[in-house]
Backbone as a chain_set.jsonl record, in Angstrom:
{"seq": "MLAAQADQVVTLGEWEERWQEGRTGFHQPHAHELLENNIEKVLAGRTGVRFFVPLCGKAVDMKWLADMGHSVVGVEIAEQAIRQFFEDNNITYSEEPVPAIPGAKVYKSSEKNISLYQCDLYNFSSSIEGQFGAIWDRASLVAINPKDREKYASLIISLMANDCRYLLDTVLYNPEEHKGTPFFVPDEQVLSLFGNTCDIELMQSVVIQTDRTKGWGMDSLTEHVHLITPKSN", "coords": {"N": [[0.823, -1.218, 0.0], [2.073, 1.173, 0.551], [3.336, 1.818, -1.774], [1.587, 3.249, -3.369], [1.817, 5.914, -2.749], [4.471, 6.454, -2.85], [6.023, 7.998, -4.604], [5.128, 10.547, -4.322], [5.467, 14.059, -4.071], [5.793, 17.064, -2.311], [6.83, 20.283, -2.621], [9.003, 22.622, -0.821], [8.41, 25.194, -1.592], [5.764, 24.906, -2.439], [4.491, 24.393, 0.0], [4.861, 26.879, 1.221], [3.325, 28.437, -0.489], [0.775, 27.459, 0.091], [0.311, 28.528, 2.635], [0.422, 31.252, 2.025], [-1.773, 31.51, 0.395], [-3.798, 30.805, 2.031], [-4.59, 28.163, 2.176], [-4.931, 26.197, 4.37], [-6.168, 24.003, 5.699], [-5.402, 22.117, 7.496], [-4.721, 23.405, 9.793], [-5.628, 23.922, 13.189], [-7.857, 25.697, 15.346], [-7.5, 25.45, 18.038], [-5.973, 23.771, 20.882], [-4.707, 20.542, 20.144], [-6.802, 17.767, 20.489], [-5.838, 15.171, 20.857], [-3.304, 15.59, 21.823], [-3.899, 16.862, 24.241], [-5.222, 14.757, 25.507], [-3.184, 12.973, 25.99], [-1.117, 14.207, 27.306], [-0.215, 13.894, 29.961], [1.061, 11.442, 29.915], [3.169, 12.047, 28.278], [4.54, 13.991, 29.724], [5.137, 12.645, 32.103], [5.338, 13.237, 34.839], [7.198, 15.265, 34.846], [8.328, 18.697, 34.972], [8.624, 21.893, 33.326], [9.499, 21.09, 30.737], [11.394, 20.735, 27.719], [10.093, 21.13, 24.602], [10.02, 19.925, 21.267], [8.701, 20.876, 18.169], [8.192, 19.786, 15.147], [7.798, 21.075, 11.804], [5.869, 23.114, 12.465], [3.933, 25.013, 11.772], [1.398, 27.286, 12.624], [0.585, 26.293, 15.03], [-1.651, 26.183, 17.716], [-1.133, 24.597, 19.807], [1.451, 25.059, 20.665], [1.462, 27.442, 22.164], [-0.241, 26.59, 24.161], [1.297, 24.616, 25.422], [3.457, 26.219, 26.287], [2.127, 27.906, 28.038], [1.688, 26.162, 30.073], [4.075, 26.106, 31.305], [6.203, 24.991, 29.996], [8.935, 24.948, 27.588], [9.235, 25.748, 24.119], [10.43, 24.748, 20.989], [10.2, 25.254, 17.624], [10.113, 24.301, 14.126], [9.652, 25.636, 10.928], [8.878, 26.174, 7.519], [7.427, 28.231, 6.361], [7.385, 31.598, 6.59], [5.204, 33.263, 6.971], [3.414, 31.728, 8.468], [4.732, 31.544, 10.932], [4.885, 34.242, 11.766], [2.144, 34.768, 11.934], [1.462, 33.063, 14.015], [2.579, 34.286, 16.345], [1.333, 36.807, 16.19], [-1.445, 36.227, 16.129], [-1.753, 35.23, 18.67], [-1.154, 37.328, 20.246], [1.52, 37.706, 21.108], [4.519, 39.203, 21.844], [7.519, 39.457, 19.908], [10.881, 38.781, 18.772], [13.148, 38.862, 15.995], [15.873, 37.187, 14.473], [18.921, 36.435, 12.66], [20.18, 33.108, 11.945], [23.207, 32.066, 12.465], [24.391, 29.543, 11.995], [22.818, 28.365, 10.094], [22.575, 29.162, 6.941], [20.637, 31.794, 5.653], [18.49, 31.267, 7.301], [16.108, 32.207, 9.861], [15.353, 33.0, 13.274], [12.589, 33.253, 15.342], [11.692, 34.666, 18.329], [9.815, 34.535, 21.307], [9.08, 37.209, 23.589], [9.261, 36.356, 26.173], [11.025, 34.352, 25.917], [10.376, 31.673, 25.886], [9.39, 30.439, 23.682], [10.66, 29.535, 20.641], [10.893, 29.853, 17.259], [12.045, 28.477, 14.338], [12.673, 29.533, 11.097], [13.198, 27.684, 8.496], [14.518, 25.09, 6.342], [13.618, 21.95, 7.46], [15.503, 19.883, 7.456], [17.884, 21.147, 7.666], [18.122, 21.781, 10.24], [19.44, 20.891, 13.471], [20.771, 19.052, 16.318], [22.901, 20.56, 17.078], [22.084, 23.132, 17.002], [20.011, 23.667, 18.908], [20.359, 21.791, 20.88], [19.273, 18.74, 22.541], [15.976, 17.314, 23.152], [13.377, 17.027, 25.641], [10.87, 16.248, 25.006], [8.767, 15.591, 22.169], [6.386, 16.773, 19.905], [4.572, 15.611, 17.358], [2.401, 16.29, 15.251], [1.644, 16.896, 12.64], [3.746, 16.345, 10.922], [5.503, 14.035, 10.257], [3.529, 12.881, 8.687], [3.367, 14.722, 6.708], [5.765, 15.152, 5.38], [7.676, 14.303, 2.421], [7.152, 10.998, 1.292], [9.453, 9.53, 0.473], [11.449, 10.578, 2.005], [11.361, 9.641, 4.585], [13.092, 7.976, 6.132], [15.355, 9.579, 6.423], [14.163, 11.631, 7.843], [13.388, 10.304, 10.229], [15.902, 9.689, 11.268], [16.843, 12.26, 11.872], [14.96, 13.073, 13.833], [15.429, 11.151, 15.866], [18.017, 11.861, 16.543], [17.555, 14.206, 17.863], [16.425, 13.523, 20.223], [16.578, 13.486, 23.676], [17.89, 11.402, 26.353], [15.759, 10.948, 28.073], [13.605, 11.522, 26.522], [10.24, 11.856, 25.371], [8.28, 11.064, 22.823], [5.574, 12.061, 21.074], [3.638, 10.914, 18.567], [1.525, 11.473, 15.853], [-0.254, 9.709, 13.523], [-1.826, 8.875, 10.345], [-4.229, 6.649, 9.006], [-5.483, 5.127, 6.119], [-7.004, 4.173, 2.982], [-4.583, 4.41, 0.667], [-4.947, 4.461, -2.032], [-7.137, 5.959, -2.451], [-6.591, 8.582, -1.842], [-4.178, 10.842, -2.713], [-2.607, 12.911, -1.792], [-1.305, 15.024, 0.906], [-2.627, 14.675, 4.281], [-0.121, 12.166, 4.379], [-0.383, 8.592, 4.175], [0.647, 6.603, 6.841], [1.523, 3.645, 7.94], [1.345, 1.541, 10.912], [3.323, -0.401, 10.815], [5.378, 0.829, 9.435], [6.096, 2.882, 11.175], [7.22, 1.32, 13.153], [9.403, 0.216, 11.721], [10.893, 2.491, 11.22], [11.541, 3.556, 13.733], [11.83, 1.506, 15.55], [14.265, 0.136, 16.06], [15.814, 1.621, 17.811], [14.09, 2.631, 19.655], [11.353, 2.267, 21.998], [7.939, 1.619, 21.294], [4.673, 2.609, 21.785], [1.259, 2.195, 21.252], [-1.006, 4.635, 21.856], [-3.56, 5.651, 21.423], [-6.401, 5.289, 19.309], [-8.343, 6.687, 16.843], [-11.268, 7.172, 15.005], [-11.894, 9.298, 12.34], [-14.308, 11.366, 10.961], [-15.1, 13.744, 8.773], [-16.072, 16.74, 6.945], [-13.864, 17.348, 5.528], [-12.472, 14.902, 5.178], [-14.346, 13.627, 3.604], [-14.211, 15.229, 1.386], [-11.839, 14.397, 0.387], [-12.551, 12.068, -0.735], [-13.0, 9.987, 0.988], [-14.802, 8.102, 3.378], [-13.999, 8.008, 5.999], [-11.084, 8.318, 8.149], [-8.401, 6.918, 10.075], [-6.824, 7.947, 13.013], [-3.77, 7.38, 14.607], [-2.099, 7.502, 17.678], [1.096, 7.48, 18.838], [3.403, 6.697, 21.428], [6.735, 7.249, 21.715], [9.792, 6.217, 22.879], [13.26, 6.415, 23.84], [15.13, 3.378, 23.858], [16.235, 1.869, 26.855], [19.623, 1.549, 27.809]], "CA": [[0.0, 0.0, 0.0], [2.952, 2.344, 0.556], [3.743, 2.127, -3.145], [0.635, 4.17, -3.985], [2.215, 7.304, -2.481], [5.929, 6.473, -2.709], [6.663, 9.018, -5.433], [4.478, 11.845, -4.115], [6.393, 15.105, -3.622], [5.324, 18.433, -2.109], [8.043, 21.076, -2.442], [8.937, 23.662, 0.205], [7.708, 26.329, -2.189], [4.328, 24.62, -2.439], [3.998, 24.598, 1.368], [4.786, 28.322, 1.446], [2.164, 28.919, -1.253], [-0.456, 27.106, 0.815], [0.132, 29.528, 3.689], [0.16, 32.556, 1.417], [-3.104, 31.485, -0.21], [-4.786, 30.436, 3.043], [-5.028, 26.759, 2.019], [-4.358, 25.57, 5.562], [-7.23, 23.273, 6.394], [-4.792, 21.293, 8.541], [-4.567, 24.194, 11.032], [-6.751, 23.868, 14.126], [-7.87, 26.923, 16.156], [-7.424, 25.095, 19.462], [-4.998, 22.707, 21.141], [-5.15, 19.259, 19.586], [-7.417, 16.909, 21.504], [-5.011, 13.99, 21.127], [-2.221, 16.053, 22.693], [-4.489, 17.067, 25.562], [-5.561, 13.45, 26.096], [-1.991, 12.176, 26.29], [-0.043, 15.057, 27.81], [0.354, 13.373, 31.214], [1.985, 10.368, 29.546], [4.358, 12.684, 27.709], [5.274, 14.681, 30.79], [5.621, 11.624, 33.058], [5.66, 13.869, 36.119], [8.228, 16.293, 34.695], [7.916, 20.081, 34.769], [9.593, 22.659, 32.561], [10.047, 20.223, 29.684], [11.687, 21.355, 26.426], [9.367, 20.463, 23.524], [10.312, 20.214, 19.871], [7.523, 20.713, 17.314], [8.624, 19.886, 13.747], [6.789, 21.576, 10.857], [4.915, 23.545, 13.491], [2.888, 25.915, 11.311], [1.067, 28.248, 13.681], [-0.212, 25.448, 15.926], [-1.998, 26.726, 19.031], [-0.55, 23.668, 20.783], [2.709, 25.603, 21.193], [1.117, 28.376, 23.245], [-0.832, 25.77, 25.225], [2.422, 24.008, 26.143], [4.21, 27.283, 26.958], [1.305, 28.383, 29.155], [1.816, 25.172, 31.142], [5.39, 26.255, 31.903], [7.222, 24.317, 29.199], [9.501, 25.757, 26.514], [8.923, 25.161, 22.822], [11.214, 25.073, 19.809], [9.545, 24.746, 16.429], [10.721, 24.564, 12.821], [8.61, 25.844, 9.925], [9.431, 26.821, 6.334], [6.629, 29.383, 5.955], [7.524, 32.755, 7.478], [3.872, 33.783, 7.261], [2.83, 30.924, 9.55], [5.398, 31.903, 12.19], [4.423, 35.575, 12.165], [0.735, 34.655, 12.324], [1.38, 32.435, 15.343], [2.822, 35.295, 17.376], [0.347, 37.881, 16.107], [-2.764, 35.709, 16.509], [-1.771, 34.98, 20.112], [-0.733, 38.569, 20.922], [2.819, 37.467, 21.746], [5.589, 40.015, 21.263], [8.618, 38.588, 19.507], [12.013, 39.352, 18.046], [13.656, 37.966, 14.947], [17.31, 37.34, 14.264], [19.466, 35.387, 11.788], [20.771, 31.92, 12.569], [24.5, 31.964, 11.769], [24.74, 28.169, 11.624], [21.972, 27.931, 8.977], [22.498, 30.291, 6.01], [19.302, 32.173, 5.189], [17.461, 30.968, 8.299], [15.831, 33.177, 10.915], [14.655, 32.469, 14.43], [11.641, 34.184, 15.944], [11.645, 34.318, 19.75], [8.885, 35.297, 22.134], [9.777, 38.082, 24.54], [9.497, 35.566, 27.395], [12.086, 33.4, 25.557], [9.972, 30.275, 26.056], [9.002, 29.911, 22.372], [11.602, 29.902, 19.581], [10.478, 29.208, 16.019], [13.057, 28.612, 13.303], [12.179, 29.5, 9.732], [14.242, 27.05, 7.686], [14.298, 23.705, 5.928], [13.745, 21.086, 8.633], [16.694, 19.036, 7.385], [19.046, 21.967, 8.008], [18.111, 21.921, 11.698], [20.123, 19.765, 14.11], [20.981, 19.204, 17.762], [23.929, 21.573, 17.313], [21.414, 24.441, 17.061], [19.235, 23.834, 20.147], [20.527, 20.653, 21.767], [18.264, 17.684, 22.458], [14.7, 17.691, 23.76], [12.727, 16.095, 26.558], [9.594, 15.813, 24.429], [8.499, 15.995, 20.787], [4.977, 16.638, 19.503], [4.573, 15.468, 15.899], [1.003, 16.135, 14.875], [1.437, 16.997, 11.201], [5.074, 16.433, 10.323], [5.808, 12.78, 9.556], [2.483, 12.651, 7.679], [3.437, 15.773, 5.694], [7.002, 15.095, 4.594], [7.605, 13.409, 1.269], [7.377, 9.615, 1.744], [10.826, 9.045, 0.209], [12.364, 11.179, 2.982], [11.015, 9.229, 5.95], [14.246, 7.466, 6.892], [16.156, 10.765, 6.765], [13.4, 12.333, 8.885], [13.478, 9.549, 11.48], [17.262, 9.864, 11.791], [16.905, 13.589, 12.482], [14.167, 13.078, 15.067], [16.132, 10.348, 16.875], [19.188, 12.631, 16.973], [17.085, 15.311, 18.698], [15.812, 12.97, 21.428], [17.395, 13.262, 24.869], [17.699, 10.05, 26.895], [14.444, 10.844, 28.719], [12.617, 12.103, 25.605], [8.978, 11.158, 25.114], [7.914, 11.562, 21.488], [4.183, 11.76, 20.753], [3.529, 10.923, 17.104], [0.176, 11.291, 15.332], [-0.241, 9.234, 12.131], [-3.153, 8.633, 9.784], [-4.396, 5.409, 8.263], [-6.608, 5.101, 5.178], [-6.62, 3.508, 1.741], [-3.851, 5.427, -0.098], [-5.423, 4.507, -3.417], [-8.248, 6.91, -2.494], [-6.124, 9.952, -1.589], [-2.763, 10.857, -3.088], [-1.869, 14.021, -1.197], [-1.136, 15.063, 2.356], [-1.606, 13.949, 5.037], [0.192, 10.878, 3.793], [-0.654, 7.344, 4.896], [1.815, 6.05, 7.533], [1.051, 2.494, 8.711], [2.082, 1.22, 12.143], [4.503, -1.195, 10.479], [6.473, 1.715, 9.06], [6.543, 3.53, 12.411], [8.107, 0.344, 13.791], [10.648, 0.078, 10.965], [11.637, 3.749, 11.31], [11.984, 3.893, 15.085], [11.851, 0.353, 16.437], [15.598, -0.351, 16.422], [16.394, 2.41, 18.905], [13.056, 3.14, 20.554], [10.139, 1.52, 22.313], [6.781, 2.276, 20.679], [3.406, 2.198, 22.404], [0.065, 2.811, 20.666], [-1.74, 5.242, 22.957], [-4.949, 5.966, 21.106], [-6.838, 5.114, 17.929], [-9.582, 7.454, 16.718], [-11.826, 7.253, 13.657], [-12.243, 10.679, 12.027], [-15.239, 11.569, 9.845], [-15.357, 15.171, 8.637], [-16.278, 17.19, 5.568], [-12.555, 17.335, 4.874], [-12.186, 13.543, 4.708], [-15.27, 13.347, 2.493], [-13.671, 15.944, 0.229], [-10.737, 13.593, -0.143], [-13.111, 10.844, -1.299], [-12.996, 8.944, 2.017], [-15.821, 8.23, 4.415], [-13.332, 8.242, 7.282], [-9.711, 7.857, 8.291], [-8.087, 6.59, 11.466], [-5.617, 8.546, 13.576], [-3.086, 6.623, 15.65], [-1.157, 8.279, 18.47], [2.141, 6.602, 19.367], [4.389, 7.254, 22.353], [8.007, 6.659, 21.319], [10.804, 6.558, 23.882], [14.527, 5.71, 23.602], [15.344, 2.159, 24.619], [17.252, 2.014, 27.887], [20.806, 0.752, 27.476]], "C": [[0.856, 1.268, 0.0], [3.316, 2.778, -0.855], [2.846, 3.174, -3.792], [1.05, 5.627, -3.801], [3.737, 7.489, -2.495], [6.593, 7.618, -3.455], [6.049, 10.403, -5.262], [5.479, 12.849, -3.543], [5.622, 16.418, -3.469], [6.565, 19.263, -1.804], [7.873, 22.097, -1.321], [8.194, 24.878, -0.319], [6.204, 26.132, -2.199], [3.735, 24.78, -1.045], [3.87, 26.093, 1.66], [3.587, 28.925, 0.712], [0.854, 28.615, -0.526], [-0.746, 28.121, 1.909], [-0.233, 30.88, 3.099], [-1.26, 32.639, 0.869], [-4.194, 31.073, 0.772], [-5.314, 29.023, 2.903], [-4.425, 25.928, 3.157], [-5.446, 24.874, 6.37], [-6.715, 22.386, 7.501], [-4.639, 22.055, 9.851], [-5.823, 24.079, 11.881], [-6.698, 25.085, 15.049], [-7.771, 26.673, 17.658], [-6.384, 23.998, 19.639], [-5.568, 21.36, 20.695], [-5.633, 18.332, 20.697], [-6.529, 15.713, 21.848], [-3.765, 14.341, 21.934], [-2.75, 16.231, 24.111], [-4.741, 15.733, 26.265], [-4.335, 12.707, 26.607], [-0.859, 12.965, 26.941], [0.583, 14.501, 29.087], [1.34, 12.249, 30.946], [3.285, 10.933, 28.981], [5.198, 13.314, 28.818], [5.874, 13.708, 31.796], [6.105, 12.276, 34.361], [6.678, 14.989, 36.04], [7.599, 17.683, 34.545], [8.993, 20.79, 33.947], [10.271, 21.863, 31.467], [10.304, 21.041, 28.412], [11.044, 20.52, 25.315], [9.911, 20.891, 22.169], [9.066, 19.927, 19.05], [7.961, 20.885, 15.858], [7.468, 20.301, 12.844], [5.589, 22.131, 11.627], [3.774, 24.397, 12.975], [2.668, 27.009, 12.34], [0.229, 27.558, 14.771], [-0.402, 26.087, 17.303], [-1.432, 25.842, 20.141], [0.697, 24.268, 21.436], [2.455, 26.589, 22.32], [0.56, 27.611, 24.436], [0.265, 25.137, 26.076], [3.206, 25.07, 26.923], [3.443, 27.809, 28.173], [1.347, 27.428, 30.341], [3.194, 25.22, 31.808], [6.505, 25.535, 31.17], [7.802, 25.294, 28.184], [9.348, 24.996, 25.202], [9.899, 25.67, 21.772], [10.508, 24.446, 18.614], [10.369, 25.047, 15.19], [9.603, 24.619, 11.782], [9.224, 26.58, 8.731], [8.713, 28.126, 6.013], [6.729, 30.522, 6.975], [6.158, 33.295, 7.894], [3.221, 33.036, 8.424], [3.418, 31.33, 10.902], [4.917, 33.265, 12.672], [2.973, 35.529, 12.638], [0.593, 34.024, 13.699], [1.536, 33.49, 16.428], [1.739, 36.372, 17.372], [-1.039, 37.417, 16.544], [-2.886, 35.533, 18.015], [-1.299, 36.184, 20.937], [0.552, 38.38, 21.724], [3.853, 38.354, 21.069], [6.796, 39.119, 20.989], [9.713, 39.398, 18.834], [12.415, 38.374, 16.96], [15.131, 38.241, 14.735], [17.805, 36.236, 13.338], [20.032, 34.23, 12.607], [22.102, 31.661, 11.86], [24.825, 30.56, 11.268], [23.919, 27.65, 10.445], [21.813, 29.115, 8.021], [21.061, 30.54, 5.534], [18.194, 31.946, 6.202], [17.298, 32.125, 9.271], [15.161, 32.456, 12.081], [13.825, 33.588, 15.033], [11.445, 33.752, 17.392], [10.63, 35.183, 20.477], [9.671, 36.112, 23.149], [10.071, 37.358, 25.842], [10.573, 34.505, 27.19], [11.676, 31.934, 25.719], [9.456, 29.646, 24.759], [9.993, 30.438, 21.339], [11.226, 29.134, 18.326], [11.478, 29.53, 14.92], [12.403, 28.532, 11.925], [13.298, 28.968, 8.845], [13.745, 25.687, 7.213], [14.549, 22.815, 7.152], [15.054, 20.318, 8.633], [17.988, 19.824, 7.579], [19.143, 22.202, 9.514], [18.815, 20.696, 12.296], [20.284, 20.041, 15.595], [22.068, 20.23, 18.062], [23.327, 22.971, 17.444], [20.755, 24.664, 18.424], [19.39, 22.669, 21.12], [19.459, 19.596, 21.541], [17.058, 18.057, 23.329], [14.138, 16.593, 24.654], [11.403, 15.577, 26.046], [9.5, 16.327, 22.997], [7.02, 15.776, 20.514], [4.926, 16.727, 17.981], [3.146, 15.197, 15.458], [0.836, 16.107, 13.357], [2.762, 17.113, 10.464], [5.437, 15.16, 9.565], [4.782, 12.52, 8.455], [2.535, 13.674, 6.544], [4.689, 15.697, 4.828], [6.832, 14.128, 3.424], [7.96, 11.99, 1.696], [8.797, 9.106, 1.537], [11.827, 9.558, 1.242], [12.177, 10.64, 4.402], [12.192, 8.699, 6.754], [15.16, 8.616, 7.315], [15.48, 11.526, 7.915], [13.55, 11.625, 10.231], [14.875, 9.693, 12.093], [17.411, 11.216, 12.472], [16.173, 13.605, 13.814], [14.889, 12.315, 16.178], [17.34, 11.125, 17.412], [18.809, 13.783, 17.899], [16.5, 14.832, 20.028], [16.839, 12.819, 22.555], [17.09, 11.871, 25.417], [16.317, 9.856, 27.511], [13.325, 11.365, 27.821], [11.395, 11.202, 25.46], [8.349, 11.828, 23.893], [6.496, 11.102, 21.173], [3.974, 11.985, 19.26], [2.098, 10.602, 16.688], [0.279, 10.873, 13.872], [-1.668, 9.009, 11.651], [-3.135, 7.37, 8.925], [-5.641, 5.511, 7.386], [-6.135, 4.332, 3.956], [-5.9, 4.533, 0.853], [-4.204, 5.459, -1.578], [-6.506, 5.576, -3.572], [-7.797, 8.362, -2.36], [-4.621, 9.996, -1.797], [-1.951, 11.898, -2.329], [-1.693, 13.905, 0.296], [-2.503, 15.158, 3.037], [-1.389, 12.561, 4.446], [-0.105, 9.736, 4.764], [0.651, 6.821, 5.517], [1.346, 4.88, 8.403], [1.917, 2.233, 9.939], [3.365, 0.454, 11.844], [5.676, -0.293, 10.089], [6.976, 2.508, 10.264], [7.542, 2.612, 13.124], [9.435, 0.24, 13.054], [11.514, 1.336, 11.082], [12.273, 3.946, 12.686], [12.249, 2.691, 15.988], [13.227, -0.148, 16.855], [16.151, 0.351, 17.654], [15.378, 2.822, 19.957], [11.98, 2.105, 20.841], [8.947, 2.319, 21.801], [5.508, 1.712, 21.308], [2.263, 2.932, 21.712], [-0.818, 3.313, 21.806], [-3.23, 5.378, 22.677], [-5.203, 5.737, 19.624], [-8.215, 5.756, 17.796], [-10.006, 7.48, 15.258], [-12.338, 8.679, 13.431], [-13.169, 10.704, 10.81], [-15.589, 13.047, 9.794], [-15.651, 15.503, 7.183], [-14.963, 17.135, 4.8], [-12.221, 15.933, 4.356], [-13.107, 13.174, 3.548], [-14.792, 14.033, 1.219], [-12.511, 15.214, -0.414], [-11.24, 12.282, -0.762], [-13.134, 9.69, -0.322], [-14.143, 9.178, 2.988], [-15.182, 8.578, 5.755], [-11.849, 7.896, 7.145], [-9.478, 7.592, 9.772], [-6.794, 7.277, 11.87], [-5.067, 7.627, 14.649], [-2.098, 7.542, 16.358], [-0.196, 7.306, 19.136], [2.992, 7.368, 20.373], [5.703, 6.507, 22.123], [9.073, 7.144, 22.287], [12.096, 5.783, 23.594], [14.631, 4.458, 24.459], [16.432, 2.398, 25.659], [18.407, 1.073, 27.564], [20.945, -0.456, 28.391]], "O": [[0.424, 2.312, -0.489], [3.573, 3.956, -1.106], [3.293, 3.911, -4.671], [0.68, 6.483, -4.605], [4.23, 8.572, -2.183], [7.605, 8.153, -3.003], [6.411, 11.333, -5.982], [6.247, 12.522, -2.638], [4.895, 16.833, -4.371], [7.276, 18.983, -0.838], [6.752, 22.404, -0.915], [7.44, 25.519, 0.414], [5.449, 27.082, -1.99], [2.605, 25.248, -0.905], [2.895, 26.528, 2.272], [2.916, 29.816, 1.234], [-0.068, 29.432, -0.533], [-1.891, 28.531, 2.101], [-1.104, 31.574, 3.623], [-1.875, 33.705, 0.876], [-5.368, 30.998, 0.41], [-6.371, 28.703, 3.447], [-3.549, 25.089, 2.95], [-5.618, 25.127, 7.562], [-7.484, 21.944, 8.354], [-4.451, 21.447, 10.904], [-6.941, 24.13, 11.368], [-5.617, 25.471, 15.494], [-7.944, 27.595, 18.455], [-5.963, 23.37, 18.668], [-6.758, 21.087, 20.855], [-4.957, 18.141, 21.707], [-6.475, 15.291, 23.003], [-3.228, 13.495, 22.648], [-2.116, 15.796, 25.072], [-4.503, 15.598, 27.466], [-4.427, 11.911, 27.541], [0.243, 12.441, 27.108], [1.793, 14.624, 29.279], [2.336, 12.108, 31.655], [4.361, 10.37, 29.181], [6.422, 13.178, 28.837], [6.984, 13.916, 32.284], [7.145, 11.906, 34.906], [6.996, 15.605, 37.057], [6.479, 17.819, 34.053], [10.136, 20.336, 33.884], [11.485, 21.954, 31.289], [9.525, 21.932, 28.073], [11.4, 19.359, 25.111], [10.224, 22.061, 21.95], [8.442, 18.876, 19.202], [8.088, 22.014, 15.385], [6.316, 19.935, 13.077], [4.456, 21.679, 11.461], [2.746, 24.514, 13.642], [3.619, 27.588, 12.864], [-0.691, 28.143, 15.344], [0.561, 26.477, 17.962], [-1.272, 26.287, 21.277], [0.97, 24.02, 22.61], [3.161, 26.573, 23.328], [0.853, 27.94, 25.586], [0.176, 25.123, 27.304], [3.576, 24.852, 28.077], [4.038, 28.118, 29.205], [1.077, 27.823, 31.475], [3.459, 24.476, 32.752], [7.631, 25.471, 31.663], [7.224, 26.355, 27.946], [9.333, 23.766, 25.178], [10.161, 26.869, 21.678], [10.249, 23.242, 18.6], [11.219, 25.937, 15.198], [8.72, 23.76, 11.758], [10.008, 27.511, 8.918], [9.319, 29.038, 5.451], [6.215, 30.413, 8.089], [5.975, 33.731, 9.031], [2.555, 33.642, 9.264], [2.696, 31.446, 11.892], [4.58, 33.43, 13.844], [2.616, 36.174, 13.624], [-0.292, 34.4, 14.467], [0.707, 33.575, 17.334], [1.281, 36.799, 18.432], [-1.735, 38.141, 17.257], [-3.973, 35.665, 18.578], [-1.076, 36.085, 22.144], [0.661, 38.832, 22.864], [4.046, 38.269, 19.856], [7.065, 38.165, 21.718], [9.507, 40.529, 18.393], [12.06, 37.196, 17.006], [15.581, 39.384, 14.809], [17.162, 35.191, 13.242], [20.32, 34.364, 13.796], [22.118, 31.094, 10.768], [25.464, 30.406, 10.228], [24.26, 26.626, 9.853], [20.986, 29.991, 8.274], [20.371, 29.628, 5.079], [17.066, 32.39, 5.987], [18.218, 32.916, 9.481], [14.492, 31.438, 11.9], [14.293, 34.712, 15.209], [11.075, 32.608, 17.657], [10.584, 36.4, 20.295], [10.787, 35.751, 23.522], [11.023, 37.702, 26.543], [10.99, 33.838, 28.137], [12.53, 31.047, 25.693], [9.123, 28.462, 24.733], [10.145, 31.65, 21.181], [11.236, 27.903, 18.322], [11.729, 30.694, 14.608], [11.674, 27.586, 11.625], [14.223, 29.696, 8.487], [12.692, 25.207, 7.633], [15.59, 22.93, 7.8], [15.656, 20.118, 9.689], [19.068, 19.236, 7.647], [20.128, 22.756, 10.001], [18.796, 19.611, 11.716], [19.972, 21.132, 16.071], [22.152, 20.722, 19.187], [23.982, 23.889, 17.938], [20.92, 25.724, 19.027], [18.633, 22.569, 22.085], [18.819, 19.555, 20.49], [17.116, 18.989, 24.131], [14.388, 15.405, 24.451], [10.864, 14.599, 26.564], [10.076, 17.359, 22.654], [6.464, 14.729, 20.848], [5.2, 17.774, 17.395], [2.728, 14.048, 15.31], [-0.013, 15.381, 12.839], [2.891, 17.877, 9.507], [5.655, 15.204, 8.355], [5.132, 11.992, 7.399], [1.842, 13.524, 5.538], [4.677, 16.129, 3.675], [5.964, 13.255, 3.438], [8.958, 11.787, 2.388], [9.295, 8.326, 2.35], [12.935, 9.031, 1.344], [12.794, 11.157, 5.333], [12.275, 8.957, 7.955], [15.676, 8.625, 8.432], [16.145, 12.0, 8.835], [13.806, 12.266, 11.25], [15.006, 9.808, 13.311], [18.033, 11.314, 13.53], [16.702, 14.095, 14.811], [14.951, 12.79, 17.312], [17.647, 11.052, 18.602], [19.655, 14.283, 18.641], [16.121, 15.649, 20.867], [17.839, 12.116, 22.408], [16.13, 11.232, 24.986], [15.764, 8.757, 27.484], [12.22, 11.623, 28.297], [11.495, 9.976, 25.431], [7.945, 12.991, 23.932], [6.24, 9.907, 21.022], [4.116, 13.1, 18.758], [1.527, 9.595, 17.108], [0.845, 11.608, 13.062], [-2.603, 8.958, 12.451], [-2.166, 7.075, 8.225], [-6.708, 5.923, 7.841], [-4.987, 3.89, 3.904], [-6.547, 5.442, 0.334], [-3.808, 6.378, -2.296], [-6.766, 6.047, -4.679], [-8.538, 9.275, -2.724], [-3.875, 9.273, -1.137], [-0.729, 11.777, -2.234], [-1.898, 12.843, 0.884], [-3.449, 15.668, 2.437], [-2.336, 11.874, 4.064], [-0.08, 9.896, 5.984], [1.64, 6.62, 4.812], [0.823, 5.102, 9.495], [3.073, 2.651, 9.998], [4.374, 0.631, 12.527], [6.83, -0.611, 10.376], [8.173, 2.778, 10.359], [8.57, 3.063, 13.63], [10.488, 0.181, 13.689], [12.741, 1.246, 11.045], [13.397, 4.437, 12.797], [12.825, 2.837, 17.067], [13.354, -0.792, 17.897], [16.872, -0.253, 18.448], [15.749, 3.306, 21.026], [11.729, 1.198, 20.046], [8.944, 3.548, 21.864], [5.302, 0.499, 21.353], [2.294, 4.157, 21.598], [-1.315, 2.529, 22.615], [-4.058, 5.239, 23.577], [-4.327, 5.964, 18.79], [-9.141, 5.42, 18.535], [-9.2, 7.776, 14.376], [-13.117, 9.201, 14.228], [-12.853, 10.135, 9.765], [-16.293, 13.55, 10.669], [-15.501, 14.659, 6.299], [-14.941, 16.909, 3.591], [-11.743, 15.784, 3.232], [-12.691, 12.486, 2.617], [-14.943, 13.502, 0.119], [-12.231, 15.383, -1.601], [-10.445, 11.482, -1.256], [-13.269, 8.537, -0.73], [-14.421, 10.313, 3.374], [-15.742, 9.338, 6.545], [-11.421, 7.275, 6.173], [-10.274, 8.001, 10.617], [-5.791, 7.201, 11.161], [-5.811, 7.148, 15.505], [-1.348, 8.274, 15.712], [-0.604, 6.428, 19.895], [3.267, 8.553, 20.186], [5.778, 5.292, 22.309], [9.235, 8.348, 22.489], [12.044, 4.633, 23.157], [14.268, 4.467, 25.635], [17.435, 3.053, 25.375], [18.2, -0.052, 27.107], [21.888, -1.234, 28.247]]}, "num_chains": 1, "name": "protein.A"}
């Protein structure tokens, strides 16, 4: 079934165009329910956790996490999405270049608890912001080009601290029915990408039926939420 989408490609320019044209049906105006449902498992009793949010868009989840006392680092290619995040939430921010990533900029909240990098995700690394205690991946693995998944998993694993708890949201459906994003990511591939170095636990499975799924030619799709943690040595 993976073969149906194996050659699908969405360029960085196309993602920027979606933001510029307002084609962002993936954005939610509130914190994601599956994050709220599983946050205690992610925190595991910890406070002041450093969260990484790949391909963050302008997700309200980031403010929700910061309001709980955590710090957030996000990466997003679309400058418009980053500016909208701060402006929509009435958060004052500064912007500055990132010397280690040519052409990149980082936008920081005045409280310094939210830093959003505008750059290609694959140019980001642990040398920029270190490793993280938690990762929230709601629309990143399902958005990247399928051929890049192994490269993506290597990056994510490199950003995981020893105590990192990585919450991953994937979608399941018949890929013959829908060719575009969000891409189909079966549990078997989550295991092949992360299973050698991490333990993987399925936390939640939810059937989604919306006008958006019907527009894609599907009656429904299934969301799976995985908790991925580094294997203890």
